[in-house]
C-alpha positions in Angstrom: 33.0 2.4 49.1 31.3 -1.0 48.3 27.9 0.8 48.5 29.1 3.5 46.1 30.4 0.9 43.6 27.0 -0.9 43.8 25.2 2.3 43.2 27.4 3.2 40.2 27.0 -0.3 38.8 23.2 0.0 39.1 23.3 3.4 37.4 25.4 2.1 34.6 23.1 -0.9 34.1 20.0 1.4 34.1 21.8 3.7 31.6 22.6 0.8 29.4 19.1 -0.5 29.4 17.7 2.9 28.6 20.2 3.2 25.8 19.1 -0.2 24.4 15.5 0.8 24.6 16.2 4.1 22.9 17.9 2.2 20.0 15.0 -0.1 19.4 12.7 0.6 16.4 9.1 -0.4 16.6 7.7 -1.4 13.2 4.0 -1.4 12.7 1.6 -2.9 10.1 -2.0 -3.2 9.2 -4.2 -6.3 9.2 -4.1 -7.5 5.6 -1.7 -9.4 3.5 0.2 -6.6 1.8 0.8 -4.8 5.1 1.9 -8.0 6.9 4.4 -8.7 4.2 5.8 -5.2 4.4 6.0 -5.3 8.2 7.9 -8.6 8.1 10.1 -7.4 5.2 11.0 -4.2 7.1 11.7 -6.0 10.3 14.0 -8.6 8.7 15.8 -5.9 6.6 16.5 -3.6 9.6 17.6 -6.6 11.8 20.0 -7.4 9.1 21.4 -3.9 9.4 21.9 -4.5 13.2 18.9 -2.6 14.5 16.9 -3.8 17.4 13.4 -4.2 16.1 10.0 -4.9 17.7 7.1 -5.7 15.3 3.5 -4.9 15.9 1.6 -6.1 12.9 -2.1 -6.8 12.3 -3.4 -3.4 13.6 -6.4 -1.5 12.3 -5.6 1.5 10.2 -6.8 4.2 12.5 -5.3 2.6 15.6 -2.0 2.2 13.9 -1.9 5.8 12.8 -2.8 7.0 16.3 -0.1 4.8 17.8 2.5 6.4 15.5 1.3 9.9 16.4 1.6 8.9 20.1 5.1 7.6 19.7 4.2 3.9 20.2 5.1 3.0 16.6 8.2 4.4 14.9 7.8 3.2 11.3 5.2 1.7 9.1 4.1 1.8 5.4 1.2 4.0 4.7 -0.8 5.0 1.5 -0.8 8.6 0.4 -4.5 8.7 -0.3 -5.3 7.2 3.1 -3.5 10.0 4.9 -4.9 12.7 2.6 -8.5 11.7 2.9 -8.8 9.8 6.2 -6.3 11.5 8.4 -6.2 15.0 7.0 -9.7 15.4 5.7 -8.6 16.7 2.3 -11.2 15.8 -0.4 -10.1 17.9 -3.4 -8.8 16.1 -6.4 -5.0 16.1 -6.6 -2.4 14.5 -8.8 -0.2 11.7 -7.4 2.6 14.2 -7.0 0.4 16.8 -5.3 -1.1 14.1 -3.0 2.4 13.1 -1.8 3.5 16.7 -1.3 0.4 17.6 0.6 0.5 14.7 3.0 4.3 15.2 3.5 3.6 18.8 4.5 0.5 18.1 6.7 2.0 15.1 8.5 5.3 16.8 8.8 3.6 19.3 11.1 2.7 16.3 13.3 6.3 15.0 13.5 5.8 12.3 10.9 8.1 12.1 7.9 7.1 10.7 4.5 10.2 9.2 2.9 10.5 8.4 -0.8 7.3 6.9 -2.2 7.5 3.5 -3.9 6.0 2.9 -7.4 3.4 0.7 -5.8 -0.1 2.4 -5.9 -2.8 0.3 -4.2 -5.7 2.2 -5.6 -8.9 1.3 -7.3 -8.5 0.1 -10.9 -10.5 -1.5 -13.7 -9.0 -4.7 -15.2 -9.7 -7.1 -18.0 -8.4 -10.6 -18.8 -5.1 -10.4 -20.7 -6.6 -12.3 -23.6 -9.4 -9.8 -23.9 -6.9 -6.9 -23.9 -4.9 -8.6 -26.6 -8.0 -9.2 -28.7 -9.6 -5.7 -28.3 -6.6 -3.5 -27.8 -8.3 -1.9 -24.8 -5.4 -1.2 -22.4 -6.5 2.1 -20.9 -9.7 3.7 -19.6 -9.7 6.2 -22.5 -9.7 3.3 -25.0 -12.4 1.6 -22.9 -14.5 4.7 -23.2 -13.9 4.9 -26.9 -14.9 1.3 -27.4 -18.2 1.8 -25.4 -19.0 5.0 -27.3 -18.4 3.1 -30.6 -21.0 0.5 -29.6 -18.9 -2.2 -28.0 -21.1 -4.1 -25.5 -19.1 -4.8 -22.4 -20.3 -6.1 -19.0 -18.9 -4.9 -15.7 -18.6 -6.1 -12.1 -17.9 -4.0 -9.0 -18.7 -3.8 -5.4 -21.8 -1.9 -4.2 -19.7 0.7 -2.4 -17.8 1.8 -5.5 -21.0 1.8 -7.6 -22.8 4.2 -5.1 -20.0 6.4 -3.8 -19.7 10.0 -4.8 -16.2 9.5 -6.2 -17.0 6.1 -7.7 -18.7 4.7 -10.8 -20.8 7.6 -12.0 -18.0 10.2 -11.7 -15.7 7.8 -13.5 -18.1 7.6 -16.4 -18.4 11.4 -16.4 -14.6 11.9 -16.3 -14.0 9.6 -19.3 -17.2 10.6 -21.1 -18.9 7.2 -21.5 -22.1 5.7 -20.2 -22.9 2.1 -19.3 -26.5 0.9 -18.7 -27.5 -0.5 -15.3 -28.2 -3.9 -16.8 -24.5 -4.2 -17.9 -23.2 -3.6 -14.3 -23.2 -6.5 -11.8 -22.8 -5.5 -8.1 -21.2 -8.1 -5.8 -18.6 -8.5 -3.1 -15.1 -7.6 -4.0 -13.9 -11.2 -3.8 -16.6 -12.3 -6.2 -15.6 -9.7 -8.8 -12.3 -11.5 -9.3 -14.0 -14.8 -9.8 -16.6 -13.4 -12.2 -13.9 -11.8 -14.3 -11.7 -14.9 -14.2 -14.5 -17.1 -15.3 -15.6 -14.8 -18.1 -18.9 -13.9 -16.6 -18.1 -10.2 -17.1 -15.6 -8.3 -19.3 -14.3 -5.7 -16.9 -13.9 -5.8 -13.1 -13.1 -3.4 -10.3 -9.9 -4.5 -8.6 -7.2 -3.1 -6.3 -4.0 -2.4 -8.2 -1.6 -4.5 -6.1 -4.0 -7.5 -5.4 -2.2 -10.8 -5.9 -5.1 -12.2 -7.9 -4.3 -9.9 -10.8 -1.2 -11.8 -12.0 -2.5 -15.1 -10.7 -5.7 -14.9 -12.8 -3.9 -13.3 -15.8 -5.7 -9.9 -15.5 -4.4 -6.7 -16.9 -5.0 -3.4 -15.2 -6.3 -0.7 -17.6 -4.2 2.5 -17.5 -5.9 5.4 -15.7 -4.6 7.9 -18.2 -6.6 10.8 -16.8 -5.6 10.1 -13.2 -9.2 9.7 -12.0 -8.5 7.4 -9.2 -6.9 8.9 -6.0 -3.2 8.0 -5.6 -2.5 5.5 -2.9 1.3 5.4 -3.2 2.9 3.0 -0.7 5.4 4.9 1.3 7.5 4.4 4.5 6.5 6.9 7.2 8.8 7.5 10.1 8.6 9.6 13.3 11.1 12.6 13.1 12.4 11.6 16.5 13.3 8.2 15.2 15.1 9.6 12.2 17.0 12.0 14.5 18.1 9.0 16.6 19.0 6.9 13.5 20.5 9.2 10.8 21.1 6.4 8.3 17.5 5.0 8.5 16.0 7.3 5.8 18.4 6.3 3.1 18.1 2.6 4.1 14.3 2.7 3.9 14.4 4.7 0.6 16.5 1.9 -0.9 13.8 -0.6 0.0 11.0 1.6 -1.2 12.7 2.0 -4.6 12.3 -1.7 -5.2 8.5 -1.9 -4.9 6.0 -1.4 -7.7 2.5 -2.7 -8.5 3.7 -5.8 -10.2 6.1 -6.7 -7.4 3.6 -6.2 -4.7 1.0 -8.2 -6.6 3.4 -11.0 -7.0 4.3 -11.0 -3.3 0.7 -10.8 -2.3 -0.1 -13.8 -4.6 2.7 -15.8 -3.1 0.8 -15.6 0.2 -2.8 -15.5 -0.8 -2.7 -17.9 -3.8 0.4 -20.0 -3.3 0.0 -20.2 0.5 3.6 -19.4 1.3 4.3 -17.9 4.7 4.6 -14.2 5.1 8.0 -14.5 6.6 9.4 -16.6 3.8 8.0 -14.4 1.1 9.5 -11.3 2.8 12.9 -13.1 3.3 13.0 -14.4 -0.3 12.4 -10.9 -1.7 15.1 -9.4 0.5 17.5 -12.2 -0.5 16.8 -11.7 -4.2 17.6 -8.0 -3.9 20.8 -8.5 -1.8 19.2 -6.9 1.2 19.5 -9.9 3.5 
C-alpha cells in the first residue's frame, strides 16, 4: 500500500510539473533595441496577467523565426515585410493591408497566427528637420518630388545599400517622378545619416520610421503617400498551439498591439538609445502609463 501511495504521489507530481510546463509561454525577441523593449514589455505584461513566462531575447531574426516554427518560441513581435520577403519569398509590390493578409495566410499554413497589427511600421522613410518642413511645406514624398521638379536644390544622405538596391533609391525616384543628381546624394553608414541630417549637412535623410533619433533630433518623416516603401507593420505572432492552450491570449495581446504606433515606438526607443534608461524600466513605465501593469 505504501509503495502504491508513493507511486501515485510521484505520478501526481510529474503530472503537476508537466501541467506547469504546458502553461509556460516562451516570449522571444530579436537583437536590437525595439525588439528588446517589446520582449520585456510582453513578458512583464503577461506575468501581470498571471502567466508563467520565459524570455529569450537578443536572437537573430532567422534563428528566432526557426525557433518559433520548431515550437521553441511561442510568441514574438514580427514585421509584416520581413515575413513576406525573407520567410515567404514574396517579392511583388503589395499594399500594407495586402501584405498583412498574405503573411497571415502563408504563415497560418505553418501554424503561426498573426494577431492584430499595430500602427507601428518600422520601414524605410525619408525625413527632414522639422524646421525645414515648416519652412518649405514639404511634408510628403509627393511634395518633395514637386519641389525638386520646380528647381529646389536639396541634398540627400542614405546608406550605400539603399542607394544601390533594386527596390531602393532609383525606383523611388521613378515612382514619384523626380530625379536627383549623383552629386546631391551622399552615401554613408546609417548612423552617420542621422548625424548629417541633424547637423544640417544635408536636407533629407534616409531613416527607419520608428528610430528613436527621429523625435530626439527633431526630425519629421515625410509621408509616403504612394505607398512605395514595403510595409513592416509590427505585429504579435503566436503559435496556434499556444493560442489553443490560452484562449484569452489573443485578445490580451491585441490590446497591447493597439497601443503602439510609430511615434510611441520612436519615443520608447529614444528612452533607451538616447536617454540611456534601462529596457526593463522603459517597458514597465509604458505598461504602467496604460494601466496594463
